[in-house]
N, CA, C and O atoms as a GROMACS GRO file, in nm:
protein
  588
    1MET      N    1   0.556  -2.055  -0.320
    1MET     CA    2   0.459  -1.972  -0.390
    1MET      C    3   0.507  -1.939  -0.529
    1MET      O    4   0.518  -1.822  -0.565
    2SER      N    5   0.534  -2.037  -0.607
    2SER     CA    6   0.588  -2.015  -0.741
    2SER      C    7   0.482  -1.963  -0.838
    2SER      O    8   0.516  -1.915  -0.946
    3ASP      N    9   0.355  -1.972  -0.802
    3ASP     CA   10   0.250  -1.927  -0.892
    3ASP      C   11   0.214  -1.781  -0.871
    3ASP      O   12   0.116  -1.734  -0.928
    4VAL      N   13   0.290  -1.708  -0.789
    4VAL     CA   14   0.262  -1.566  -0.768
    4VAL      C   15   0.375  -1.482  -0.825
    4VAL      O   16   0.491  -1.523  -0.826
    5THR      N   17   0.339  -1.363  -0.871
    5THR     CA   18   0.434  -1.270  -0.929
    5THR      C   19   0.418  -1.135  -0.862
    5THR      O   20   0.307  -1.083  -0.853
    6VAL      N   21   0.529  -1.078  -0.814
    6VAL     CA   22   0.528  -0.942  -0.762
    6VAL      C   23   0.578  -0.853  -0.874
    6VAL      O   24   0.683  -0.878  -0.932
    7ARG      N   25   0.502  -0.749  -0.905
    7ARG     CA   26   0.546  -0.658  -1.010
    7ARG      C   27   0.496  -0.517  -0.983
    7ARG      O   28   0.402  -0.494  -0.906
    8GLU      N   29   0.562  -0.423  -1.049
    8GLU     CA   30   0.521  -0.283  -1.038
    8GLU      C   31   0.394  -0.264  -1.121
    8GLU      O   32   0.384  -0.313  -1.234
    9LEU      N   33   0.299  -0.193  -1.064
    9LEU     CA   34   0.174  -0.167  -1.134
    9LEU      C   35   0.179  -0.029  -1.198
    9LEU      O   36   0.244   0.062  -1.148
   10GLY      N   37   0.111  -0.016  -1.309
   10GLY     CA   38   0.105   0.111  -1.381
   10GLY      C   39  -0.038   0.152  -1.407
   10GLY      O   40  -0.132   0.092  -1.356
   11ILE      N   41  -0.053   0.256  -1.486
   11ILE     CA   42  -0.186   0.310  -1.513
   11ILE      C   43  -0.277   0.208  -1.579
   11ILE      O   44  -0.398   0.211  -1.559
   12ASP      N   45  -0.221   0.117  -1.657
   12ASP     CA   46  -0.304   0.014  -1.721
   12ASP      C   47  -0.365  -0.082  -1.620
   12ASP      O   48  -0.459  -0.155  -1.652
   13ASP      N   49  -0.311  -0.084  -1.499
   13ASP     CA   50  -0.362  -0.171  -1.393
   13ASP      C   51  -0.465  -0.101  -1.305
   13ASP      O   52  -0.515  -0.161  -1.210
   14TYR      N   53  -0.496   0.024  -1.334
   14TYR     CA   54  -0.580   0.104  -1.246
   14TYR      C   55  -0.712   0.035  -1.209
   14TYR      O   56  -0.744   0.023  -1.091
   15HIS      N   57  -0.786  -0.010  -1.306
   15HIS     CA   58  -0.919  -0.068  -1.278
   15HIS      C   59  -0.908  -0.197  -1.196
   15HIS      O   60  -0.993  -0.223  -1.110
   16ARG      N   61  -0.805  -0.276  -1.221
   16ARG     CA   62  -0.783  -0.398  -1.142
   16ARG      C   63  -0.747  -0.361  -0.998
   16ARG      O   64  -0.793  -0.426  -0.904
   17LEU      N   65  -0.666  -0.258  -0.980
   17LEU     CA   66  -0.627  -0.214  -0.847
   17LEU      C   67  -0.748  -0.159  -0.772
   17LEU      O   68  -0.768  -0.192  -0.655
   18LEU      N   69  -0.827  -0.077  -0.837
   18LEU     CA   70  -0.948  -0.022  -0.775
   18LEU      C   71  -1.042  -0.135  -0.731
   18LEU      O   72  -1.098  -0.130  -0.622
   19ALA      N   73  -1.058  -0.235  -0.816
   19ALA     CA   74  -1.145  -0.349  -0.782
   19ALA      C   75  -1.088  -0.425  -0.662
   19ALA      O   76  -1.164  -0.467  -0.575
   20LEU      N   77  -0.956  -0.442  -0.656
   20LEU     CA   78  -0.894  -0.509  -0.541
   20LEU      C   79  -0.916  -0.429  -0.414
   20LEU      O   80  -0.954  -0.485  -0.311
   21TRP      N   81  -0.893  -0.298  -0.420
   21TRP     CA   82  -0.915  -0.213  -0.302
   21TRP      C   83  -1.059  -0.228  -0.251
   21TRP      O   84  -1.083  -0.234  -0.131
   22GLU      N   85  -1.153  -0.235  -0.344
   22GLU     CA   86  -1.295  -0.251  -0.306
   22GLU      C   87  -1.319  -0.389  -0.244
   22GLU      O   88  -1.384  -0.399  -0.140
   23ARG      N   89  -1.266  -0.494  -0.307
   23ARG     CA   90  -1.283  -0.631  -0.253
   23ARG      C   91  -1.222  -0.643  -0.114
   23ARG      O   92  -1.277  -0.711  -0.027
   24ALA      N   93  -1.109  -0.576  -0.093
   24ALA     CA   94  -1.038  -0.586   0.035
   24ALA      C   95  -1.103  -0.499   0.143
   24ALA      O   96  -1.063  -0.506   0.259
   25GLY      N   97  -1.201  -0.418   0.105
   25GLY     CA   98  -1.272  -0.336   0.204
   25GLY      C   99  -1.199  -0.209   0.245
   25GLY      O  100  -1.218  -0.161   0.357
   26LEU      N  101  -1.116  -0.155   0.157
   26LEU     CA  102  -1.045  -0.031   0.188
   26LEU      C  103  -1.148   0.080   0.203
   26LEU      O  104  -1.209   0.124   0.105
   27HIS      N  105  -1.167   0.125   0.326
   27HIS     CA  106  -1.277   0.219   0.353
   27HIS      C  107  -1.241   0.364   0.324
   27HIS      O  108  -1.331   0.449   0.320
   28SER      N  109  -1.115   0.396   0.305
   28SER     CA  110  -1.076   0.534   0.278
   28SER      C  111  -1.069   0.564   0.128
   28SER      O  112  -1.012   0.666   0.088
   29LEU      N  113  -1.126   0.479   0.048
   29LEU     CA  114  -1.121   0.490  -0.097
   29LEU      C  115  -1.201   0.611  -0.146
   29LEU      O  116  -1.315   0.632  -0.106
   30LYS      N  117  -1.138   0.689  -0.234
   30LYS     CA  118  -1.201   0.809  -0.290
   30LYS      C  119  -1.188   0.806  -0.443
   30LYS      O  120  -1.106   0.879  -0.499
   31PRO      N  121  -1.267   0.720  -0.512
   31PRO     CA  122  -1.252   0.704  -0.656
   31PRO      C  123  -1.290   0.828  -0.738
   31PRO      O  124  -1.256   0.835  -0.856
   32GLN      N  125  -1.359   0.923  -0.679
   32GLN     CA  126  -1.393   1.046  -0.750
   32GLN      C  127  -1.294   1.157  -0.720
   32GLN      O  128  -1.302   1.266  -0.777
   33GLY      N  129  -1.200   1.129  -0.630
   33GLY     CA  130  -1.102   1.230  -0.589
   33GLY      C  131  -0.961   1.178  -0.599
   33GLY      O  132  -0.910   1.153  -0.708
   34ARG      N  133  -0.896   1.161  -0.482
   34ARG     CA  134  -0.754   1.126  -0.479
   34ARG      C  135  -0.723   0.987  -0.536
   34ARG      O  136  -0.607   0.957  -0.564
   35ASP      N  137  -0.825   0.904  -0.552
   35ASP     CA  138  -0.805   0.770  -0.609
   35ASP      C  139  -0.861   0.757  -0.750
   35ASP      O  140  -0.878   0.646  -0.800
   36SER      N  141  -0.890   0.870  -0.813
   36SER     CA  142  -0.939   0.865  -0.952
   36SER      C  143  -0.826   0.820  -1.045
   36SER      O  144  -0.709   0.822  -1.007
   37ARG      N  145  -0.861   0.780  -1.162
   37ARG     CA  146  -0.761   0.737  -1.261
   37ARG      C  147  -0.663   0.851  -1.289
   37ARG      O  148  -0.542   0.828  -1.298
   38GLU      N  149  -0.715   0.972  -1.302
   38GLU     CA  150  -0.630   1.088  -1.330
   38GLU      C  151  -0.533   1.114  -1.214
   38GLU      O  152  -0.415   1.139  -1.237
   39ALA      N  153  -0.582   1.107  -1.091
   39ALA     CA  154  -0.497   1.128  -0.974
   39ALA      C  155  -0.392   1.017  -0.965
   39ALA      O  156  -0.276   1.044  -0.933
   40PHE      N  157  -0.432   0.895  -0.993
   40PHE     CA  158  -0.340   0.782  -0.988
   40PHE      C  159  -0.227   0.802  -1.090
   40PHE      O  160  -0.111   0.779  -1.058
   41ALA      N  161  -0.262   0.844  -1.211
   41ALA     CA  162  -0.161   0.868  -1.314
   41ALA      C  163  -0.064   0.978  -1.270
   41ALA      O  164   0.057   0.965  -1.289
   42SER      N  165  -0.116   1.082  -1.212
   42SER     CA  166  -0.032   1.191  -1.164
   42SER      C  167   0.061   1.146  -1.051
   42SER      O  168   0.178   1.184  -1.048
   43GLN      N  169   0.007   1.066  -0.960
   43GLN     CA  170   0.087   1.015  -0.848
   43GLN      C  171   0.200   0.927  -0.899
   43GLN      O  172   0.312   0.935  -0.849
   44LEU      N  173   0.172   0.844  -0.997
   44LEU     CA  174   0.276   0.758  -1.054
   44LEU      C  175   0.383   0.842  -1.124
   44LEU      O  176   0.502   0.813  -1.114
   45ALA      N  177   0.339   0.945  -1.196
   45ALA     CA  178   0.432   1.029  -1.270
   45ALA      C  179   0.521   1.113  -1.179
   45ALA      O  180   0.625   1.162  -1.222
   46SER      N  181   0.481   1.131  -1.053
   46SER     CA  182   0.557   1.215  -0.960
   46SER      C  183   0.695   1.159  -0.929
   46SER      O  184   0.786   1.233  -0.891
   47GLY      N  185   0.712   1.028  -0.944
   47GLY     CA  186   0.839   0.966  -0.915
   47GLY      C  187   0.860   0.931  -0.769
   47GLY      O  188   0.962   0.873  -0.734
   48VAL      N  189   0.767   0.965  -0.683
   48VAL     CA  190   0.782   0.932  -0.541
   48VAL      C  191   0.683   0.825  -0.497
   48VAL      O  192   0.676   0.791  -0.379
   49GLN      N  193   0.606   0.773  -0.589
   49GLN     CA  194   0.511   0.667  -0.556
   49GLN      C  195   0.534   0.547  -0.646
   49GLN      O  196   0.544   0.560  -0.769
   50THR      N  197   0.543   0.431  -0.584
   50THR     CA  198   0.554   0.306  -0.656
   50THR      C  199   0.443   0.215  -0.604
   50THR      O  200   0.425   0.201  -0.484
   51VAL      N  201   0.370   0.156  -0.695
   51VAL     CA  202   0.263   0.064  -0.658
   51VAL      C  203   0.306  -0.075  -0.702
   51VAL      O  204   0.338  -0.098  -0.818
   52LEU      N  205   0.304  -0.167  -0.607
   52LEU     CA  206   0.342  -0.305  -0.634
   52LEU      C  207   0.219  -0.394  -0.618
   52LEU      O  208   0.134  -0.369  -0.532
   53GLY      N  209   0.212  -0.496  -0.699
   53GLY     CA  210   0.102  -0.589  -0.688
   53GLY      C  211   0.150  -0.732  -0.697
   53GLY      O  212   0.258  -0.761  -0.749
   54ILE      N  213   0.069  -0.820  -0.644
   54ILE     CA  214   0.094  -0.964  -0.657
   54ILE      C  215  -0.020  -1.023  -0.738
   54ILE      O  216  -0.138  -1.004  -0.709
   55GLU      N  217   0.020  -1.095  -0.839
   55GLU     CA  218  -0.076  -1.166  -0.922
   55GLU      C  219  -0.065  -1.314  -0.893
   55GLU      O  220   0.045  -1.368  -0.878
   56LYS      N  221  -0.176  -1.377  -0.887
   56LYS     CA  222  -0.182  -1.522  -0.869
   56LYS      C  223  -0.274  -1.575  -0.977
   56LYS      O  224  -0.391  -1.538  -0.985
   57ASP      N  225  -0.220  -1.661  -1.059
   57ASP     CA  226  -0.297  -1.717  -1.171
   57ASP      C  227  -0.360  -1.607  -1.256
   57ASP      O  228  -0.473  -1.620  -1.302
   58GLY      N  229  -0.284  -1.497  -1.277
   58GLY     CA  230  -0.329  -1.389  -1.362
   58GLY      C  231  -0.423  -1.289  -1.298
   58GLY      O  232  -0.466  -1.194  -1.363
   59ARG      N  233  -0.456  -1.307  -1.171
   59ARG     CA  234  -0.549  -1.217  -1.102
   59ARG      C  235  -0.473  -1.135  -0.998
   59ARG      O  236  -0.390  -1.189  -0.925
   60LEU      N  237  -0.500  -1.005  -0.992
   60LEU     CA  238  -0.438  -0.918  -0.892
   60LEU      C  239  -0.501  -0.948  -0.757
   60LEU      O  240  -0.621  -0.926  -0.737
   61VAL      N  241  -0.420  -1.000  -0.663
   61VAL     CA  242  -0.474  -1.043  -0.534
   61VAL      C  243  -0.417  -0.967  -0.415
   61VAL      O  244  -0.466  -0.983  -0.303
   62ALA      N  245  -0.316  -0.884  -0.437
   62ALA     CA  246  -0.259  -0.806  -0.328
   62ALA      C  247  -0.185  -0.686  -0.387
   62ALA      O  248  -0.136  -0.692  -0.500
   63ALA      N  249  -0.178  -0.578  -0.309
   63ALA     CA  250  -0.110  -0.458  -0.357
   63ALA      C  251  -0.064  -0.373  -0.240
   63ALA      O  252  -0.114  -0.385  -0.128
   64VAL      N  253   0.033  -0.287  -0.268
   64VAL     CA  254   0.084  -0.193  -0.170
   64VAL      C  255   0.131  -0.068  -0.244
   64VAL      O  256   0.175  -0.074  -0.358
   65VAL      N  257   0.119   0.046  -0.176
   65VAL     CA  258   0.170   0.171  -0.228
   65VAL      C  259   0.289   0.212  -0.143
   65VAL      O  260   0.277   0.223  -0.021
   66ALA      N  261   0.403   0.234  -0.207
   66ALA     CA  262   0.523   0.281  -0.139
   66ALA      C  263   0.551   0.424  -0.184
   66ALA      O  264   0.563   0.451  -0.304
   67THR      N  265   0.560   0.515  -0.088
   67THR     CA  266   0.587   0.656  -0.119
   67THR      C  267   0.699   0.706  -0.029
   67THR      O  268   0.738   0.640   0.067
   68HIS      N  269   0.750   0.823  -0.063
   68HIS     CA  270   0.849   0.885   0.026
   68HIS      C  271   0.848   1.036   0.007
   68HIS      O  272   0.801   1.088  -0.094
   69ASP      N  273   0.902   1.103   0.106
   69ASP     CA  274   0.914   1.250   0.100
   69ASP      C  275   1.060   1.292   0.093
   69ASP      O  276   1.094   1.406   0.126
   70SER      N  277   1.146   1.204   0.051
   70SER     CA  278   1.290   1.216   0.035
   70SER      C  279   1.367   1.191   0.164
   70SER      O  280   1.490   1.182   0.160
   71ARG      N  281   1.299   1.179   0.277
   71ARG     CA  282   1.368   1.147   0.402
   71ARG      C  283   1.305   1.027   0.472
   71ARG      O  284   1.374   0.954   0.543
   72LYS      N  285   1.177   1.006   0.453
   72LYS     CA  286   1.108   0.893   0.517
   72LYS      C  287   1.018   0.827   0.414
   72LYS      O  288   0.950   0.893   0.335
   73GLY      N  289   1.019   0.693   0.416
   73GLY     CA  290   0.933   0.617   0.328
   73GLY      C  291   0.807   0.575   0.401
   73GLY      O  292   0.805   0.561   0.524
   74TRP      N  293   0.703   0.554   0.325
   74TRP     CA  294   0.574   0.513   0.382
   74TRP      C  295   0.520   0.394   0.306
   74TRP      O  296   0.522   0.388   0.183
   75ILE      N  297   0.471   0.298   0.383
   75ILE     CA  298   0.399   0.185   0.324
   75ILE      C  299   0.252   0.214   0.346
   75ILE      O  300   0.204   0.223   0.459
   76ASN      N  301   0.181   0.227   0.236
   76ASN     CA  302   0.039   0.265   0.239
   76ASN      C  303  -0.046   0.162   0.167
   76ASN      O  304   0.002   0.090   0.079
   77ARG      N  305  -0.169   0.157   0.204
   77ARG     CA  306  -0.270   0.080   0.132
   77ARG      C  307  -0.229  -0.063   0.103
   77ARG      O  308  -0.247  -0.113  -0.008
   78LEU      N  309  -0.176  -0.128   0.203
   78LEU     CA  310  -0.140  -0.269   0.192
   78LEU      C  311  -0.270  -0.349   0.199
   78LEU      O  312  -0.338  -0.349   0.302
   79VAL      N  313  -0.305  -0.416   0.092
   79VAL     CA  314  -0.430  -0.492   0.087
   79VAL      C  315  -0.407  -0.630   0.027
   79VAL      O  316  -0.322  -0.649  -0.060
   80VAL      N  317  -0.484  -0.725   0.076
   80VAL     CA  318  -0.485  -0.861   0.022
   80VAL      C  319  -0.631  -0.900   0.004
   80VAL      O  320  -0.713  -0.881   0.093
   81ASP      N  321  -0.661  -0.955  -0.111
   81ASP     CA  322  -0.795  -1.005  -0.139
   81ASP      C  323  -0.836  -1.099  -0.026
   81ASP      O  324  -0.756  -1.185   0.014
   82PRO      N  325  -0.957  -1.086   0.026
   82PRO     CA  326  -1.000  -1.172   0.138
   82PRO      C  327  -0.984  -1.321   0.112
   82PRO      O  328  -0.961  -1.398   0.205
   83ASP      N  329  -0.997  -1.364  -0.013
   83ASP     CA  330  -0.983  -1.506  -0.046
   83ASP      C  331  -0.838  -1.554  -0.049
   83ASP      O  332  -0.813  -1.674  -0.065
   84HIS      N  333  -0.742  -1.462  -0.033
   84HIS     CA  334  -0.600  -1.497  -0.043
   84HIS      C  335  -0.520  -1.456   0.080
   84HIS      O  336  -0.398  -1.450   0.075
   85ARG      N  337  -0.589  -1.429   0.188
   85ARG     CA  338  -0.519  -1.388   0.310
   85ARG      C  339  -0.458  -1.509   0.380
   85ARG      O  340  -0.495  -1.623   0.354
   86ARG      N  341  -0.364  -1.481   0.470
   86ARG     CA  342  -0.296  -1.583   0.551
   86ARG      C  343  -0.209  -1.677   0.466
   86ARG      O  344  -0.194  -1.795   0.497
   87GLN      N  345  -0.153  -1.620   0.358
   87GLN     CA  346  -0.064  -1.697   0.271
   87GLN      C  347   0.074  -1.632   0.259
   87GLN      O  348   0.156  -1.675   0.178
   88GLY      N  349   0.099  -1.527   0.339
   88GLY     CA  350   0.228  -1.460   0.335
   88GLY      C  351   0.242  -1.352   0.228
   88GLY      O  352   0.351  -1.299   0.208
   89LEU      N  353   0.132  -1.320   0.160
   89LEU     CA  354   0.138  -1.222   0.052
   89LEU      C  355   0.168  -1.082   0.103
   89LEU      O  356   0.246  -1.009   0.042
   90ALA      N  357   0.108  -1.043   0.215
   90ALA     CA  358   0.132  -0.910   0.271
   90ALA      C  359   0.278  -0.895   0.312
   90ALA      O  360   0.339  -0.790   0.288
   91ALA      N  361   0.335  -0.997   0.373
   91ALA     CA  362   0.476  -0.992   0.412
   91ALA      C  363   0.566  -0.978   0.289
   91ALA      O  364   0.665  -0.905   0.292
   92ARG      N  365   0.531  -1.048   0.181
   92ARG     CA  366   0.609  -1.035   0.057
   92ARG      C  367   0.603  -0.893   0.004
   92ARG      O  368   0.703  -0.840  -0.045
   93LEU      N  369   0.486  -0.831   0.012
   93LEU     CA  370   0.473  -0.694  -0.037
   93LEU      C  371   0.546  -0.594   0.051
   93LEU      O  372   0.604  -0.498   0.001
   94ILE      N  373   0.544  -0.616   0.182
   94ILE     CA  374   0.621  -0.528   0.271
   94ILE      C  375   0.769  -0.534   0.233
   94ILE      O  376   0.834  -0.431   0.220
   95ALA      N  377   0.822  -0.655   0.215
   95ALA     CA  378   0.962  -0.671   0.178
   95ALA      C  379   0.991  -0.605   0.043
   95ALA      O  380   1.095  -0.541   0.027
   96ALA      N  381   0.903  -0.621  -0.052
   96ALA     CA  382   0.923  -0.562  -0.185
   96ALA      C  383   0.918  -0.409  -0.177
   96ALA      O  384   0.997  -0.340  -0.242
   97ALA      N  385   0.825  -0.355  -0.098
   97ALA     CA  386   0.815  -0.209  -0.081
   97ALA      C  387   0.941  -0.155  -0.014
   97ALA      O  388   0.993  -0.050  -0.053
   98GLU      N  389   0.991  -0.227   0.087
   98GLU     CA  390   1.114  -0.185   0.154
   98GLU      C  391   1.231  -0.183   0.055
   98GLU      O  392   1.312  -0.090   0.056
   99GLU      N  393   1.238  -0.283  -0.031
   99GLU     CA  394   1.346  -0.289  -0.130
   99GLU      C  395   1.340  -0.170  -0.225
   99GLU      O  396   1.442  -0.108  -0.255
  100VAL      N  397   1.220  -0.138  -0.274
  100VAL     CA  398   1.202  -0.024  -0.364
  100VAL      C  399   1.246   0.105  -0.295
  100VAL      O  400   1.319   0.186  -0.353
  101LEU      N  401   1.203   0.124  -0.171
  101LEU     CA  402   1.236   0.246  -0.098
  101LEU      C  403   1.387   0.254  -0.069
  101LEU      O  404   1.446   0.362  -0.081
  102ARG      N  405   1.447   0.143  -0.032
  102ARG     CA  406   1.592   0.144  -0.008
  102ARG      C  407   1.669   0.177  -0.136
  102ARG      O  408   1.769   0.249  -0.131
  103GLU      N  409   1.622   0.125  -0.250
  103GLU     CA  410   1.686   0.157  -0.378
  103GLU      C  411   1.677   0.307  -0.409
  103GLU      O  412   1.758   0.360  -0.484
  104GLN      N  413   1.578   0.373  -0.352
  104GLN     CA  414   1.559   0.517  -0.372
  104GLN      C  415   1.632   0.597  -0.264
  104GLN      O  416   1.616   0.719  -0.256
  105GLY      N  417   1.712   0.530  -0.182
  105GLY     CA  418   1.792   0.599  -0.081
  105GLY      C  419   1.722   0.623   0.051
  105GLY      O  420   1.773   0.698   0.134
  106ILE      N  421   1.608   0.563   0.071
  106ILE     CA  422   1.530   0.584   0.193
  106ILE      C  423   1.574   0.483   0.298
  106ILE      O  424   1.581   0.363   0.271
  107ARG      N  425   1.604   0.532   0.418
  107ARG     CA  426   1.653   0.445   0.526
  107ARG      C  427   1.556   0.434   0.643
  107ARG      O  428   1.575   0.349   0.730
  108VAL      N  429   1.454   0.518   0.648
  108VAL     CA  430   1.351   0.510   0.752
  108VAL      C  431   1.219   0.483   0.682
  108VAL      O  432   1.179   0.559   0.593
  109ILE      N  433   1.153   0.375   0.722
  109ILE     CA  434   1.028   0.336   0.658
  109ILE      C  435   0.922   0.321   0.767
  109ILE      O  436   0.948   0.261   0.871
  110ALA      N  437   0.805   0.376   0.742
  110ALA     CA  438   0.698   0.376   0.842
  110ALA      C  439   0.565   0.338   0.779
  110ALA      O  440   0.550   0.335   0.657
  111ALA      N  441   0.470   0.308   0.865
  111ALA     CA  442   0.332   0.282   0.823
  111ALA      C  443   0.240   0.331   0.933
  111ALA      O  444   0.273   0.319   1.051
  112LEU      N  445   0.127   0.385   0.896
  112LEU     CA  446   0.024   0.421   0.993
  112LEU      C  447  -0.078   0.309   0.994
  112LEU      O  448  -0.126   0.266   0.889
  113ILE      N  449  -0.112   0.263   1.112
  113ILE     CA  450  -0.208   0.154   1.126
  113ILE      C  451  -0.322   0.204   1.213
  113ILE      O  452  -0.299   0.255   1.323
  114GLU      N  453  -0.442   0.191   1.164
  114GLU     CA  454  -0.558   0.240   1.237
  114GLU      C  455  -0.577   0.163   1.367
  114GLU      O  456  -0.552   0.043   1.376
  115ASP      N  457  -0.621   0.236   1.467
  115ASP     CA  458  -0.652   0.176   1.596
  115ASP      C  459  -0.755   0.065   1.576
  115ASP      O  460  -0.854   0.083   1.505
  116GLY      N  461  -0.733  -0.046   1.637
  116GLY     CA  462  -0.825  -0.158   1.625
  116GLY      C  463  -0.789  -0.257   1.516
  116GLY      O  464  -0.852  -0.362   1.505
  117ASN      N  465  -0.688  -0.226   1.434
  117ASN     CA  466  -0.647  -0.317   1.328
  117ASN      C  467  -0.532  -0.403   1.379
  117ASN      O  468  -0.417  -0.388   1.339
  118ALA      N  469  -0.567  -0.493   1.470
  118ALA     CA  470  -0.468  -0.578   1.537
  118ALA      C  471  -0.392  -0.667   1.439
  118ALA      O  472  -0.273  -0.694   1.459
  119ALA      N  473  -0.458  -0.714   1.334
  119ALA     CA  474  -0.393  -0.803   1.238
  119ALA      C  475  -0.280  -0.729   1.165
  119ALA      O  476  -0.171  -0.784   1.148
  120SER      N  477  -0.305  -0.607   1.123
  120SER     CA  478  -0.200  -0.530   1.055
  120SER      C  479  -0.086  -0.496   1.150
  120SER      O  480   0.031  -0.506   1.113
  121LEU      N  481  -0.120  -0.457   1.272
  121LEU     CA  482  -0.016  -0.425   1.370
  121LEU      C  483   0.071  -0.548   1.396
  121LEU      O  484   0.194  -0.536   1.401
  122ALA      N  485   0.010  -0.663   1.412
  122ALA     CA  486   0.085  -0.787   1.437
  122ALA      C  487   0.174  -0.820   1.317
  122ALA      O  488   0.288  -0.863   1.334
  123LEU      N  489   0.123  -0.801   1.196
  123LEU     CA  490   0.201  -0.829   1.076
  123LEU      C  491   0.325  -0.740   1.070
  123LEU      O  492   0.436  -0.789   1.050
  124PHE      N  493   0.307  -0.610   1.088
  124PHE     CA  494   0.421  -0.519   1.081
  124PHE      C  495   0.521  -0.548   1.193
  124PHE      O  496   0.642  -0.541   1.170
  125GLU      N  497   0.474  -0.579   1.312
  125GLU     CA  498   0.566  -0.612   1.421
  125GLU      C  499   0.644  -0.739   1.387
  125GLU      O  500   0.764  -0.747   1.416
  126LYS      N  501   0.578  -0.837   1.328
  126LYS     CA  502   0.645  -0.961   1.287
  126LYS      C  503   0.753  -0.932   1.183
  126LYS      O  504   0.855  -1.002   1.177
  127GLU      N  505   0.731  -0.829   1.101
  127GLU     CA  506   0.826  -0.793   0.996
  127GLU      C  507   0.934  -0.696   1.046
  127GLU      O  508   1.011  -0.642   0.966
  128GLY      N  509   0.940  -0.675   1.179
  128GLY     CA  510   1.048  -0.596   1.237
  128GLY      C  511   1.016  -0.450   1.267
  128GLY      O  512   1.105  -0.375   1.308
  129TYR      N  513   0.893  -0.411   1.248
  129TYR     CA  514   0.855  -0.272   1.278
  129TYR      C  515   0.825  -0.260   1.426
  129TYR      O  516   0.777  -0.354   1.490
  130VAL      N  517   0.855  -0.143   1.482
  130VAL     CA  518   0.836  -0.119   1.624
  130VAL      C  519   0.724  -0.017   1.643
  130VAL      O  520   0.726   0.091   1.584
  131ASP      N  521   0.628  -0.053   1.724
  131ASP     CA  522   0.517   0.038   1.756
  131ASP      C  523   0.572   0.150   1.845
  131ASP      O  524   0.637   0.123   1.946
  132ALA      N  525   0.546   0.274   1.807
  132ALA     CA  526   0.595   0.388   1.884
  132ALA      C  527   0.540   0.389   2.025
  132ALA      O  528   0.598   0.452   2.114
  133GLY      N  529   0.428   0.320   2.048
  133GLY     CA  530   0.373   0.307   2.182
  133GLY      C  531   0.318   0.435   2.241
  133GLY      O  532   0.301   0.446   2.362
  134ARG      N  533   0.290   0.530   2.157
  134ARG     CA  534   0.232   0.654   2.206
  134ARG      C  535   0.120   0.694   2.112
  134ARG      O  536   0.113   0.651   1.997
  135SER      N  537   0.034   0.777   2.163
  135SER     CA  538  -0.075   0.826   2.080
  135SER      C  539  -0.021   0.917   1.972
  135SER      O  540   0.056   1.009   2.000
  136ILE      N  541  -0.062   0.892   1.852
  136ILE     CA  542  -0.028   0.979   1.741
  136ILE      C  543  -0.161   1.027   1.684
  136ILE      O  544  -0.249   0.947   1.652
  137HIS      N  545  -0.174   1.156   1.671
  137HIS     CA  546  -0.295   1.213   1.614
  137HIS      C  547  -0.270   1.243   1.468
  137HIS      O  548  -0.179   1.318   1.432
  138TYR      N  549  -0.351   1.185   1.385
  138TYR     CA  550  -0.341   1.209   1.242
  138TYR      C  551  -0.433   1.325   1.210
  138TYR      O  552  -0.554   1.314   1.228
  139VAL      N  553  -0.377   1.434   1.162
  139VAL     CA  554  -0.457   1.549   1.124
  139VAL      C  555  -0.435   1.574   0.975
  139VAL      O  556  -0.328   1.545   0.922
  140SER      N  557  -0.536   1.627   0.910
  140SER     CA  558  -0.522   1.657   0.768
  140SER      C  559  -0.606   1.778   0.733
  140SER      O  560  -0.703   1.810   0.802
  141LYS      N  561  -0.568   1.844   0.629
  141LYS     CA  562  -0.643   1.957   0.574
  141LYS      C  563  -0.670   1.924   0.430
  141LYS      O  564  -0.576   1.900   0.354
  142ARG      N  565  -0.796   1.922   0.391
  142ARG     CA  566  -0.833   1.876   0.258
  142ARG      C  567  -0.912   1.984   0.185
  142ARG      O  568  -0.992   2.057   0.245
  143GLU      N  569  -0.888   1.993   0.057
  143GLU     CA  570  -0.960   2.089  -0.023
  143GLU      C  571  -1.106   2.049  -0.045
  143GLU      O  572  -1.193   2.134  -0.065
  144SER      N  573  -1.132   1.917  -0.041
  144SER     CA  574  -1.267   1.868  -0.059
  144SER      C  575  -1.278   1.732   0.005
  144SER      O  576  -1.178   1.672   0.045
  145GLY      N  577  -1.400   1.682   0.016
  145GLY     CA  578  -1.422   1.550   0.073
  145GLY      C  579  -1.368   1.439  -0.014
  145GLY      O  580  -1.347   1.328   0.034
  146ALA      N  581  -1.345   1.468  -0.141
  146ALA     CA  582  -1.293   1.366  -0.233
  146ALA      C  583  -1.141   1.362  -0.233
  146ALA      O  584  -1.082   1.272  -0.292
  147ALA      N  585  -1.079   1.456  -0.168
  147ALA     CA  586  -0.931   1.463  -0.171
  147ALA      C  587  -0.871   1.358  -0.081
  147ALA      O  588  -0.748   1.349  -0.071
   0.00000   0.00000   0.00000
């Protein structure tokens, strides 16, 4: 895959990233709230979020968000353009996100995978992640529907 480049994305990549998230069918997207350009800039400036992307022939075709809370790292929003799936791009991004988090001193890395997303679960298991095998309830408290 010599024609692909993995690189850190910045605020100048915002619109390309938003378009990729939309193409990939990311259903939790909140472009008027937590995924707005302003929120994205703030998240990048926090120092605990790194966004990596893969470009192929100059087009952003895959991305991942790596975050941490100083004790545990999280792989979030792993997406691949539907036209570029099954080429190993997601696995490359998982490895790149792990490297970034390890460089930041993080030794435990996790991902939440929605029930019914067998492809993502299989991918993470192939990359060495272990399913906790128990029900985990994701709860959240939000200031607004856009958060």
